[in-house]
C-alpha positions as CSV (number, residue, x, y, z in Angstrom):
1,M,-10.8,-17.1,-25.9
2,K,-13.7,-15.3,-24.3
3,I,-12.5,-13.2,-21.3
4,I,-15.0,-11.5,-19.0
5,H,-14.1,-9.0,-16.5
6,V,-16.5,-7.9,-13.7
7,A,-15.7,-4.7,-11.9
8,N,-17.1,-2.3,-9.4
9,F,-16.1,1.4,-8.8
10,Y,-16.3,2.1,-12.5
11,G,-18.0,5.3,-13.6
12,P,-17.8,8.2,-16.0
13,K,-15.3,10.0,-13.8
14,S,-13.5,7.1,-12.3
15,G,-9.8,6.8,-13.0
16,G,-7.6,3.7,-12.4
17,I,-10.3,1.0,-12.8
18,K,-11.7,2.5,-16.0
19,T,-8.2,3.0,-17.5
20,T,-7.2,-0.6,-16.6
21,L,-10.4,-2.1,-18.1
22,H,-10.1,-0.2,-21.3
23,N,-6.5,-1.0,-21.8
24,L,-7.0,-4.7,-21.0
25,G,-9.8,-4.7,-23.6
26,L,-7.6,-3.1,-26.2
27,G,-4.8,-5.5,-25.4
28,Y,-6.9,-8.7,-25.4
29,R,-8.7,-7.8,-28.6
30,S,-5.3,-7.1,-30.3
31,E,-4.4,-10.7,-29.4
32,G,-7.6,-12.0,-31.0
33,H,-9.6,-12.6,-27.8
34,E,-13.2,-11.6,-27.1
35,F,-13.5,-9.2,-24.2
36,I,-16.6,-8.3,-22.3
37,Y,-16.7,-6.2,-19.1
38,L,-19.6,-6.0,-16.6
39,I,-19.8,-2.7,-14.7
40,P,-22.2,-0.9,-12.4
41,G,-24.6,1.8,-13.8
42,K,-28.0,3.2,-13.4
43,K,-29.8,0.5,-15.3
44,F,-29.2,-2.5,-17.5
45,A,-27.6,-1.8,-20.8
46,R,-25.4,-3.4,-23.4
47,E,-23.1,-1.9,-26.0
48,S,-20.0,-2.6,-28.1
49,N,-17.1,-0.2,-28.2
50,E,-13.4,-0.2,-29.1
51,Y,-12.6,-2.0,-25.8
52,G,-15.0,-4.9,-26.3
53,G,-18.5,-5.6,-25.1
54,C,-19.8,-3.5,-22.2
55,I,-22.7,-4.7,-20.0
56,T,-24.0,-2.2,-17.4
57,L,-25.9,-3.5,-14.5
58,P,-28.2,-1.8,-11.9
59,S,-26.2,-0.7,-8.9
60,W,-26.1,1.2,-5.7
61,V,-24.4,4.5,-5.2
62,I,-21.9,4.4,-2.3
63,P,-22.7,7.3,0.1
64,F,-20.1,10.0,0.3
65,S,-17.9,8.5,-2.4
66,G,-18.5,11.1,-5.1
67,G,-20.6,8.8,-7.3
68,Y,-18.9,5.4,-7.1
69,R,-21.2,2.5,-7.6
70,V,-21.4,-1.2,-6.8
71,I,-23.4,-3.8,-8.7
72,R,-26.7,-4.5,-6.9
73,S,-27.1,-8.2,-7.5
74,T,-24.4,-10.8,-7.7
75,R,-27.2,-13.3,-8.6
76,Q,-27.8,-11.3,-11.8
77,V,-24.1,-11.3,-12.5
78,K,-23.9,-15.1,-12.2
79,S,-26.9,-15.4,-14.5
80,I,-25.3,-13.3,-17.1
81,L,-22.0,-15.2,-16.8
82,Q,-23.8,-18.5,-17.1
83,A,-25.3,-17.3,-20.4
84,L,-22.0,-15.8,-21.7
85,K,-19.9,-18.9,-20.9
86,P,-16.6,-17.3,-20.3
87,D,-13.3,-19.1,-20.9
88,R,-11.7,-16.9,-18.2
89,L,-13.1,-14.7,-15.5
90,E,-11.4,-11.7,-14.1
91,V,-12.7,-9.8,-11.1
92,S,-11.9,-6.3,-9.8
93,D,-13.4,-6.0,-6.3
94,R,-12.2,-8.0,-3.4
95,F,-15.3,-7.3,-1.4
96,T,-18.8,-7.7,-2.9
97,L,-17.7,-9.7,-6.0
98,S,-15.4,-12.3,-4.3
99,C,-18.2,-14.9,-4.5
100,L,-17.6,-15.1,-8.2
101,G,-14.4,-17.0,-7.6
102,R,-16.2,-20.0,-6.1
103,W,-18.9,-19.8,-8.9
104,A,-16.1,-20.1,-11.5
105,S,-14.3,-22.8,-9.7
106,H,-17.4,-25.0,-9.5
107,R,-17.7,-24.7,-13.3
108,K,-14.0,-25.2,-13.9
109,I,-13.6,-21.7,-15.3
110,P,-10.2,-20.2,-14.7
111,A,-10.6,-17.1,-12.5
112,I,-8.3,-14.3,-11.2
113,V,-8.9,-11.4,-8.8
114,F,-7.1,-8.1,-9.0
115,S,-6.2,-6.7,-5.7
116,H,-6.1,-3.0,-6.6
117,E,-5.8,-1.8,-3.0
118,T,-4.2,-2.8,0.3
119,L,-6.8,-3.8,2.8
120,K,-4.4,-3.2,5.6
121,G,-4.0,0.3,4.4
122,L,-7.7,1.0,3.9
123,V,-8.5,-0.2,7.4
124,K,-5.8,2.0,8.9
125,S,-6.8,5.0,6.8
126,Y,-10.5,4.9,7.6
127,L,-10.5,3.4,11.1
128,G,-7.3,4.9,12.4
129,F,-6.1,1.5,13.8
130,S,-5.0,-1.9,12.6
131,L,-7.1,-5.0,12.3
132,N,-4.4,-7.4,11.3
133,K,-6.3,-10.6,12.2
134,F,-9.3,-9.5,10.1
135,V,-7.0,-8.5,7.2
136,R,-5.3,-11.9,7.3
137,W,-8.6,-13.7,7.5
138,H,-10.1,-11.8,4.6
139,N,-7.0,-12.2,2.4
140,T,-6.9,-15.9,3.1
141,K,-10.5,-16.3,2.2
142,L,-10.1,-14.2,-1.0
143,A,-7.0,-16.1,-2.2
144,S,-8.8,-19.5,-1.6
145,K,-11.6,-18.5,-4.0
146,F,-9.6,-17.8,-7.1
147,D,-6.9,-19.5,-9.1
148,Y,-4.7,-16.4,-8.9
149,V,-4.5,-13.2,-6.9
150,V,-2.9,-10.5,-9.1
151,T,-1.1,-7.6,-7.5
152,T,0.9,-4.9,-9.2
153,T,3.8,-4.1,-6.8
154,D,5.8,-5.4,-3.9
155,F,3.8,-3.1,-1.6
156,A,0.5,-4.6,-2.9
157,S,1.9,-8.1,-2.6
158,S,3.2,-7.8,1.0
159,E,-0.1,-8.5,2.8
160,F,-0.6,-11.7,0.7
161,N,3.0,-12.8,1.3
162,E,2.3,-12.5,5.0
163,I,-0.3,-15.2,4.8
164,G,1.8,-17.3,2.5
165,A,-0.6,-17.2,-0.5
166,S,0.8,-19.7,-3.0
167,N,-1.4,-18.4,-5.9
168,L,-0.1,-14.8,-5.7
169,V,1.3,-13.3,-8.9
170,Q,2.8,-9.9,-9.4
171,I,2.0,-8.2,-12.7
172,P,2.5,-4.5,-13.0
173,L,-0.1,-2.5,-14.9
174,G,0.9,-0.6,-18.0
175,V,0.8,2.9,-19.3
176,D,-0.4,4.5,-22.5
177,L,2.9,5.3,-24.1
178,T,1.3,6.8,-27.2
179,N,-0.9,9.4,-25.7
180,F,1.3,10.3,-22.7
181,S,4.6,11.7,-24.1
182,P,7.0,14.6,-23.5
183,D,6.0,15.7,-27.0
184,R,2.7,16.8,-25.6
185,Y,4.4,19.7,-23.9
186,N,2.4,22.9,-24.7
187,E,3.9,26.2,-23.8
188,E,0.7,28.1,-24.4
189,L,-1.3,25.8,-22.1
190,R,1.5,25.9,-19.5
191,T,1.3,29.7,-19.4
192,K,-2.5,29.5,-19.1
193,M,-2.2,27.0,-16.2
194,L,0.5,29.0,-14.4
195,K,-1.5,32.3,-14.4
196,G,1.7,34.3,-13.6
197,G,3.4,31.7,-11.5
198,E,6.8,30.2,-12.2
199,V,6.6,26.6,-11.0
200,L,3.7,24.4,-12.2
201,L,2.6,21.6,-9.9
202,V,-0.1,19.1,-10.9
203,H,-2.0,16.7,-8.7
204,C,-3.8,14.2,-10.9
205,G,-6.2,11.9,-9.2
206,R,-9.4,11.4,-7.3
207,L,-10.2,13.9,-4.5
208,S,-11.1,11.3,-1.9
209,P,-10.0,10.8,1.7
210,E,-7.6,7.8,1.2
211,K,-5.7,9.8,-1.5
212,K,-4.9,12.6,0.9
213,P,-5.2,15.4,-1.7
214,E,-4.9,18.0,1.1
215,R,-1.2,17.1,1.3
216,S,-0.6,18.8,-2.0
217,L,-2.2,22.0,-0.6
218,Q,0.0,21.7,2.5
219,A,3.1,21.4,0.3
220,L,2.1,24.4,-1.8
221,R,1.6,26.6,1.3
222,E,5.0,25.6,2.6
223,L,6.6,26.4,-0.8
224,L,4.9,29.8,-0.9
225,N,6.2,30.5,2.6
226,R,9.7,29.7,1.3
227,G,9.4,32.2,-1.6
228,V,8.7,29.7,-4.3
229,N,6.3,31.2,-6.9
230,A,4.3,28.0,-7.5
231,R,0.8,27.2,-8.7
232,L,-1.0,23.9,-8.0
233,V,-3.5,22.5,-10.5
234,F,-5.8,19.7,-9.3
235,I,-6.9,17.4,-12.2
236,G,-9.8,15.2,-11.0
237,S,-12.9,15.3,-8.9
238,G,-14.2,13.6,-5.8
239,P,-16.0,14.0,-2.5
240,L,-13.4,16.4,-1.0
241,H,-13.6,18.9,-3.8
242,K,-15.6,21.5,-1.9
243,K,-13.6,21.2,1.3
244,L,-10.3,21.6,-0.6
245,Y,-11.7,24.5,-2.6
246,D,-12.9,26.3,0.5
247,S,-9.6,25.9,2.3
248,S,-7.5,27.2,-0.5
249,R,-9.1,30.4,-1.7
250,D,-6.1,32.4,-0.4
251,I,-3.4,30.6,-2.4
252,P,-2.7,30.0,-6.1
253,V,-4.7,26.8,-6.8
254,T,-6.8,25.8,-9.8
255,F,-9.4,23.0,-9.6
256,W,-9.6,21.9,-13.2
257,G,-12.0,19.0,-12.5
258,Y,-12.2,15.7,-14.3
259,V,-10.6,15.9,-17.7
260,A,-12.2,13.5,-20.2
261,N,-10.2,14.7,-23.2
262,K,-7.1,12.4,-23.2
263,N,-5.1,14.7,-25.4
264,L,-5.7,17.7,-23.1
265,L,-4.9,15.6,-20.1
266,A,-1.6,14.5,-21.6
267,Q,-0.7,18.1,-22.5
268,M,-1.5,19.3,-19.0
269,I,0.7,16.7,-17.4
270,A,3.6,17.1,-19.9
271,S,3.6,20.8,-19.4
272,A,4.1,20.6,-15.6
273,D,7.3,20.8,-13.6
274,I,6.3,18.3,-11.0
275,S,3.5,15.8,-10.5
276,I,2.5,15.2,-6.9
277,A,1.2,11.8,-5.8
278,P,0.5,12.1,-2.1
279,G,-1.7,9.0,-1.6
280,P,-0.1,7.0,1.3
281,I,-1.6,3.6,0.4
282,E,-1.4,3.7,-3.4
283,T,-0.6,0.1,-4.7
284,F,0.4,1.3,-8.1
285,C,-0.8,4.8,-9.2
286,L,-1.4,5.0,-12.9
287,A,-1.4,8.8,-12.8
288,A,2.2,8.7,-11.5
289,L,3.3,6.4,-14.3
290,E,1.4,8.6,-16.9
291,S,3.4,11.5,-15.5
292,L,6.7,9.7,-16.1
293,A,5.6,8.8,-19.6
294,S,5.0,12.5,-20.2
295,G,8.5,13.4,-19.0
296,T,7.3,14.9,-15.7
297,P,9.1,13.7,-12.5
298,V,7.0,12.7,-9.5
299,V,7.0,13.4,-5.8
300,A,5.1,10.6,-3.9
301,S,4.4,9.4,-0.4
302,N,7.2,7.2,1.0
303,T,4.6,4.7,2.4
304,S,3.0,4.0,-1.0
305,A,4.2,1.8,-3.9
306,V,5.1,4.7,-6.2
307,G,8.6,4.8,-4.9
308,E,9.2,1.3,-6.4
309,F,9.4,2.8,-9.9
310,L,11.0,6.2,-9.2
311,N,14.6,5.0,-9.6
312,T,16.0,3.6,-12.9
313,K,18.0,0.4,-13.1
314,D,21.3,2.4,-13.1
315,G,20.3,4.2,-9.9
316,N,19.2,7.6,-11.3
317,C,16.0,9.1,-9.9
318,V,12.9,10.1,-11.9
319,G,11.2,11.3,-8.7
320,L,11.5,11.4,-5.0
321,T,9.4,10.2,-2.0
322,A,8.5,12.2,1.1
323,D,7.2,11.7,4.6
324,N,3.4,12.2,4.9
325,N,3.4,15.9,5.8
326,G,3.4,19.1,3.8
327,A,6.9,20.3,4.8
328,A,8.5,17.0,3.7
329,F,6.7,17.1,0.4
330,A,7.9,20.7,-0.1
331,D,11.4,19.6,0.6
332,S,11.3,16.9,-2.0
333,I,9.6,19.2,-4.5
334,E,12.4,21.8,-4.1
335,K,15.1,19.1,-4.3
336,L,13.5,17.6,-7.5
337,L,13.2,21.0,-9.1
338,S,16.9,21.6,-8.4
339,L,17.8,18.2,-9.9
340,S,15.7,18.8,-12.9
341,N,17.2,22.2,-13.6
342,Q,20.7,20.7,-13.3
343,D,20.0,17.6,-15.3
344,L,18.8,18.2,-18.9
345,Q,18.2,14.5,-19.3
346,M,15.6,14.3,-16.5
347,R,12.5,14.4,-18.8
348,Q,13.9,11.8,-21.2
349,R,14.9,9.6,-18.2
350,C,11.3,9.8,-16.9
351,R,10.0,8.7,-20.3
352,T,12.6,5.9,-20.6
353,Q,11.5,4.6,-17.2
354,A,7.9,4.5,-18.1
355,E,8.7,2.6,-21.3
356,N,9.5,-0.4,-19.0
357,F,5.7,-0.6,-18.4
358,P,4.0,-1.2,-21.7
359,W,0.4,-2.6,-21.6
360,S,1.6,-5.3,-24.0
361,K,3.8,-6.8,-21.3
362,T,0.8,-6.8,-18.9
363,I,-1.4,-8.5,-21.4
364,F,1.3,-11.1,-22.2
365,E,1.8,-12.0,-18.5
366,L,-1.9,-12.2,-17.8
367,N,-2.4,-14.5,-20.8
368,S,0.4,-16.7,-19.5
369,L,-1.3,-17.4,-16.2
370,H,-3.5,-20.3,-17.1
371,Q,-0.9,-22.4,-18.9
372,P,-1.3,-24.6,-16.9
373,L,-3.5,-23.8,-13.9
374,P,-2.1,-24.3,-10.4
375,I,-3.3,-27.2,-8.3
376,K,-5.5,-25.9,-5.6
377,A,-5.2,-27.3,-2.0
378,A,-8.0,-29.5,-0.9
């Protein structure tokens, strides 16, 4: 089967979308499928790599996004799709690429759209108020264009459940269980990262407004005021980098930047005491799952989806959630540090929890979607 995935917001330093595409490609190809992904770039280009075929299309840079791009012409996308003749189409962008659902439907090509974000959350985050009628209208239109809407968590599914979308399916993403492992712990690297501190906190993710990276700084300040000798390491880049850097020169913070070396990234996460995931509208958060796979417990926002996988089936925790303020995050960090010190099985339990999310399971469930196709309403 030839599977083509069209995505925006993919770039050299992008996180979740790139990780998802690459792992989908590896998984599909291991099952014997052909995989081609179309992404935004500076100009038209085509190459083959370990993930499949990659076609880069001319795109616009989104202002103030830190380099995110969107494909310039959906007409060009459709022309390429027409030539490639996909057996299945996947789309990662509910906004500018949603028209591809109708294109596929008219040609009887099975099509799914990944809802990687919560529109309700984005509206509230950027506008400061709710537009529930607009959100319901947009989600209804989106769902009508595709055979399936794929979400990853209960949190991500909720706004589609509100409109009664009959073609909604929930399929969690996976985690790279080979690269991210407690075995990556590196005492020498940990000492280098701590720079004389005692507690190592990592924030792994894009430094953008909706991720609320400043919450990690607020938590660190609170911990320092309480006498906790902690250092925070930001792993990632984004439009808020300068603002965060300028506001934290008086406290022990390191901005490591984007880490392209997967082995180094895995070692950094595995060598930390706590991973902080403060994004209040995260619908999955691959970085949090990578932390668990590395044996590092997580403190996350209690309004995001991350809390859905911070408790094991037998009720033990592998992380905690917190209200969206620095003091609450500091409380949860202190509590989790205490639990980790008392429970020698914490790191192994984090790893075991992450093992419930292999990419092979994601691939299997995606491949099962079109057997048979649902009957669309007239």
